[in-house]
C-alpha positions as CSV (number, residue, x, y, z in Angstrom):
1,M,36.9,-14.5,32.2
2,L,33.4,-14.4,30.9
3,Q,32.5,-17.4,28.9
4,S,30.6,-17.1,25.7
5,S,27.4,-19.1,25.2
6,P,27.1,-21.6,22.5
7,L,25.9,-20.3,19.1
8,Q,22.1,-20.9,18.6
9,H,20.4,-21.6,15.3
10,C,18.8,-18.5,13.9
11,N,15.4,-19.9,14.0
12,A,15.5,-20.6,17.7
13,L,16.2,-16.9,18.8
14,P,13.3,-15.5,20.6
15,I,11.2,-12.7,19.0
16,A,10.6,-9.8,21.4
17,R,7.0,-8.4,21.4
18,P,6.8,-4.7,20.9
19,R,5.3,-2.4,23.4
20,E,2.1,-1.9,21.5
21,D,0.5,0.7,23.8
22,F,3.5,2.9,23.7
23,M,4.1,2.5,20.0
24,E,0.6,3.2,18.8
25,K,0.2,6.1,21.2
26,E,3.4,7.8,19.9
27,N,2.6,7.2,16.3
28,S,-1.1,8.4,16.4
29,M,-0.4,11.5,18.6
30,S,2.8,12.7,17.0
31,N,2.3,12.5,13.2
32,P,-0.7,13.1,10.8
33,H,0.8,10.9,8.2
34,Y,0.0,7.8,10.3
35,L,-3.6,6.7,10.5
36,K,-5.1,3.9,12.5
37,S,-8.3,2.1,11.2
38,N,-11.5,3.4,13.1
39,L,-13.0,0.0,13.7
40,A,-16.1,1.6,15.3
41,E,-17.1,3.2,12.1
42,R,-17.9,2.0,8.5
43,V,-15.5,4.5,7.1
44,R,-12.4,3.2,8.7
45,V,-9.8,5.3,6.9
46,D,-10.5,8.7,5.2
47,V,-7.9,10.6,3.4
48,T,-8.7,13.7,1.4
49,P,-6.4,16.4,-0.2
50,A,-7.5,18.8,2.6
51,S,-6.6,16.2,5.4
52,A,-3.4,15.2,3.7
53,G,-2.2,18.6,2.6
54,W,-1.7,17.5,-1.1
55,N,-3.5,18.0,-4.3
56,F,-4.8,15.0,-6.0
57,L,-5.5,11.8,-4.1
58,T,-8.4,10.7,-2.0
59,F,-8.5,7.3,-0.2
60,Q,-11.0,5.4,1.9
61,V,-11.3,2.0,3.6
62,I,-14.9,1.2,4.1
63,A,-16.6,-1.8,5.9
64,L,-20.2,-2.7,5.3
65,K,-22.5,-5.3,7.0
66,P,-24.7,-7.5,4.7
67,N,-27.2,-5.5,2.7
68,E,-25.8,-2.2,3.7
69,T,-25.1,0.3,0.8
70,Y,-22.6,3.0,0.2
71,T,-23.1,5.6,-2.6
72,V,-20.5,7.8,-4.3
73,E,-21.1,10.7,-6.7
74,T,-17.9,10.7,-8.8
75,N,-18.4,14.3,-10.0
76,D,-15.1,15.4,-11.6
77,R,-13.0,12.6,-10.4
78,E,-12.2,9.0,-11.4
79,F,-12.5,6.2,-8.8
80,A,-11.0,2.7,-8.4
81,L,-12.6,0.2,-6.0
82,T,-10.7,-2.7,-4.7
83,P,-12.3,-5.4,-2.6
84,L,-10.3,-6.5,0.5
85,R,-12.7,-9.0,1.9
86,G,-16.2,-10.1,1.3
87,S,-18.8,-10.0,-1.5
88,L,-20.1,-6.8,-3.1
89,R,-22.7,-5.8,-5.7
90,L,-21.5,-2.7,-7.7
91,N,-24.0,-0.5,-9.7
92,V,-23.0,2.2,-12.1
93,G,-25.9,3.4,-14.2
94,N,-27.4,0.3,-15.8
95,Q,-24.2,-1.8,-15.3
96,V,-24.0,-4.2,-12.5
97,F,-20.9,-6.1,-11.3
98,K,-20.2,-8.6,-8.5
99,V,-16.8,-9.0,-6.9
100,A,-15.8,-11.3,-4.0
101,R,-12.6,-12.0,-2.2
102,R,-12.1,-14.0,1.0
103,D,-9.3,-11.7,2.1
104,V,-6.1,-10.0,0.7
105,F,-4.1,-13.2,1.0
106,A,-6.4,-15.3,-1.1
107,G,-5.7,-14.2,-4.7
108,L,-5.8,-11.2,-6.9
109,P,-8.8,-8.8,-6.8
110,H,-11.2,-7.5,-9.4
111,V,-10.8,-3.7,-9.6
112,L,-13.7,-1.4,-10.6
113,Y,-12.8,1.8,-12.5
114,V,-15.5,4.5,-12.6
115,P,-15.0,7.7,-14.5
116,P,-16.3,11.2,-13.6
117,R,-20.1,12.1,-13.6
118,Q,-21.3,8.7,-12.6
119,T,-23.2,7.4,-9.5
120,L,-21.6,4.2,-7.9
121,T,-23.7,2.3,-5.5
122,I,-22.0,-0.4,-3.4
123,T,-24.1,-3.0,-1.7
124,A,-22.5,-5.6,0.6
125,L,-23.8,-9.2,-0.1
126,S,-21.7,-10.4,3.1
127,E,-19.7,-8.6,5.6
128,S,-17.2,-6.7,3.5
129,E,-14.3,-4.2,3.4
130,F,-13.0,-2.4,0.4
131,A,-10.5,0.3,-0.5
132,L,-11.8,3.3,-2.6
133,G,-9.6,6.1,-4.0
134,S,-10.0,8.9,-6.5
135,A,-8.1,11.6,-8.5
136,P,-9.3,14.4,-10.7
137,A,-10.0,13.3,-14.3
138,E,-11.7,14.6,-17.5
139,G,-13.7,11.3,-18.4
140,K,-11.4,9.8,-21.1
141,Y,-12.2,6.1,-20.2
142,P,-15.3,4.1,-19.6
143,V,-16.5,2.1,-16.6
144,R,-14.5,-1.1,-16.5
145,L,-14.0,-4.0,-14.2
146,F,-10.4,-5.1,-14.5
147,A,-10.0,-8.9,-14.0
148,P,-7.0,-10.7,-12.5
149,N,-5.9,-12.1,-15.7
150,E,-5.3,-8.6,-17.0
151,M,-2.9,-7.7,-14.1
152,Q,0.8,-8.0,-14.4
153,Q,2.5,-9.7,-11.6
154,E,6.3,-9.6,-10.9
155,L,8.8,-10.8,-8.4
156,R,10.8,-7.8,-7.6
157,G,14.2,-7.3,-5.9
158,G,16.2,-10.2,-4.5
159,G,17.9,-11.4,-1.3
160,A,16.3,-9.8,1.9
161,A,14.3,-7.5,-0.5
162,C,12.4,-10.0,-2.5
163,R,8.8,-9.3,-2.8
164,Q,5.7,-9.8,-5.0
165,V,4.2,-6.8,-6.8
166,N,0.9,-7.1,-8.5
167,H,0.0,-4.2,-10.9
168,I,-3.7,-4.1,-10.3
169,L,-4.2,-0.7,-12.1
170,Q,-1.0,0.5,-13.7
171,H,-0.1,1.2,-17.3
172,P,-1.0,-0.4,-19.7
173,L,-4.3,-0.8,-17.8
174,P,-6.0,2.6,-18.7
175,A,-6.7,5.4,-16.2
176,E,-6.2,9.0,-16.2
177,R,-4.1,9.6,-13.0
178,L,-4.7,6.6,-10.7
179,I,-2.1,4.0,-10.1
180,L,-2.8,0.9,-7.9
181,F,-0.5,-1.9,-6.7
182,E,-0.7,-4.7,-4.1
183,V,2.5,-6.0,-2.7
184,Y,3.4,-9.2,-0.6
185,V,6.4,-9.0,1.6
186,P,7.7,-12.3,3.3
187,A,8.3,-12.0,7.0
188,G,11.8,-10.5,7.6
189,A,12.1,-9.0,4.1
190,W,12.0,-5.4,2.8
191,S,10.0,-3.6,0.2
192,G,10.6,-0.4,-1.6
193,W,14.3,-1.2,-1.7
194,P,16.4,0.5,-3.0
195,P,14.5,3.4,-1.4
196,H,12.8,5.5,-4.2
197,C,11.0,8.8,-4.4
198,H,8.6,10.5,-6.6
199,D,8.1,14.0,-5.2
200,G,10.0,16.0,-7.8
201,Y,13.4,15.6,-6.2
202,M,16.2,14.6,-8.8
203,N,13.6,15.2,-11.5
204,S,11.4,12.4,-10.2
205,P,7.8,12.5,-11.3
206,Y,5.3,14.0,-8.6
207,L,3.1,11.3,-7.2
208,E,1.1,11.2,-3.9
209,E,0.7,7.8,-2.3
210,I,-0.8,5.9,0.5
211,Y,0.3,2.5,2.0
212,H,-2.6,0.5,3.7
213,Y,-1.1,-2.4,5.6
214,H,-2.4,-5.9,6.5
215,F,-0.6,-8.9,8.1
216,D,-1.4,-12.6,8.1
217,N,-1.0,-12.8,11.8
218,P,-2.6,-10.6,14.5
219,T,0.9,-10.0,16.0
220,G,2.2,-8.8,12.7
221,L,4.5,-5.7,12.8
222,G,6.2,-3.7,10.1
223,I,8.5,-0.6,9.8
224,H,7.8,2.2,7.3
225,R,10.1,5.2,6.9
226,N,9.7,8.4,4.8
227,Y,12.9,10.6,4.5
228,R,14.6,13.0,2.3
229,R,18.3,13.5,1.4
230,D,18.2,17.3,0.9
231,T,16.2,18.4,4.0
232,A,15.8,17.2,7.6
233,F,12.5,15.4,6.8
234,D,12.6,11.9,8.4
235,E,9.8,10.0,9.9
236,T,9.6,6.3,10.9
237,F,6.5,4.3,11.9
238,A,5.8,1.0,13.4
239,V,2.8,-0.3,11.5
240,R,0.3,-2.9,12.5
241,D,-2.7,-4.6,10.8
242,G,-5.1,-2.0,9.2
243,D,-2.7,1.0,9.5
244,T,-2.4,3.5,6.7
245,I,0.7,5.6,6.0
246,L,0.7,8.8,3.8
247,V,3.8,9.4,1.6
248,T,3.8,13.1,1.1
249,Q,7.4,13.4,0.1
250,G,10.7,11.6,0.2
251,F,12.1,8.1,-0.1
252,H,9.9,5.4,1.5
253,P,11.1,1.9,2.2
254,S,9.3,-0.6,4.5
255,G,10.1,-3.9,6.1
256,A,8.3,-6.8,7.5
257,T,9.6,-8.0,10.9
258,P,9.8,-11.8,11.4
259,A,6.4,-11.7,13.3
260,A,4.3,-12.1,10.1
261,N,4.1,-11.9,6.3
262,M,3.0,-8.4,5.3
263,Y,0.6,-7.1,2.7
264,F,-0.1,-3.4,1.5
265,I,-2.1,-1.8,-1.2
266,N,-0.8,1.4,-2.8
267,Y,-3.0,4.1,-4.3
268,L,-1.1,6.8,-6.1
269,A,-2.0,9.9,-8.2
270,G,-0.3,13.0,-9.3
271,D,1.1,14.7,-12.4
272,L,1.5,11.6,-14.5
273,Q,-1.4,10.9,-16.8
274,D,-2.5,8.1,-19.1
275,Q,0.6,6.1,-20.6
276,A,3.0,8.3,-18.5
277,R,1.7,6.6,-15.4
278,G,4.3,3.9,-16.2
279,T,7.2,6.3,-15.5
280,P,9.6,4.8,-12.8
281,P,10.5,6.6,-9.6
282,V,14.1,7.8,-8.7
283,D,16.3,5.6,-6.4
284,D,18.4,7.0,-3.5
285,P,21.9,7.0,-5.1
286,D,23.4,5.8,-1.8
287,Y,21.5,2.4,-2.3
288,A,20.8,2.0,-6.0
289,W,24.0,-0.3,-6.4
290,I,21.9,-3.2,-4.9
291,R,20.1,-3.6,-8.3
292,A,23.3,-5.1,-9.6
293,D,23.9,-7.5,-6.8
294,W,21.1,-8.2,-4.2
295,T,23.3,-10.3,-1.9
296,R,26.4,-8.2,-2.0
297,N,28.4,-8.3,1.3
298,V,25.7,-10.5,3.0
299,W,27.2,-12.4,5.9
300,T,27.3,-16.1,6.3
301,L,26.8,-17.0,9.9
302,P,28.6,-17.3,12.2
303,V,30.9,-14.4,11.5
304,I,32.8,-14.4,14.7
305,K,34.0,-17.8,16.1
């Protein structure tokens, strides 16, 4: 008879390293909704309506060396800039703003909102990286630098799906279409749970969305899934530091493996405008029950003795 080995404490169990070469090759070659940062270029991520196959949202991640500049003509779009690391000087007309952030794990950002028909000039005061997204707009709101003390913070979920969500540009902060969040997920926890959608299914609002990921450890690894209930659409990605995922449709949960704590920034835009940007998405009915009890049916180990 085979003898069972003694039970080990959960913290002592080894964590297997993923096969990075296989994973990343499969992701990048097989699906346009998965983007790796191009570290050799200053525009490291570049998403447009044409490249994404959607109607509203653009998204870029841009890295600048000290004293380098990047200029944007907003034309008929509103823009929002979020610093990810470094120090920047931001010029819009005769207005000048300075923003700085050690990295995404070191506090809330300042977010610069720029309406249509403006010229935005970004100058790096140190080695810097920032996110920049846009959506069609009429010009209802002025240039504004949103400060951390204006941003709502919440602890969302519970149990294995507890995370922190920072509303860095969400109603009641004004914009025409843009919505921005930063989310912090502890190692081993899930976000976007219960899975939710905002693609028109079940009368949900239509919003396009990106997830741009970072981890607090270079070995960090997360899982991101986009899927639908009414069609065969289903895609799952292994995400690493600097990866970007497009949510073009469907429900979209994500999880942090025990390898590292996980951060992501969301930019969204779609049919919702102004105050309606606070409209919630729709939960997957199979999993919505968890909102009433975040630890329902969770085992206490050992289960089998």
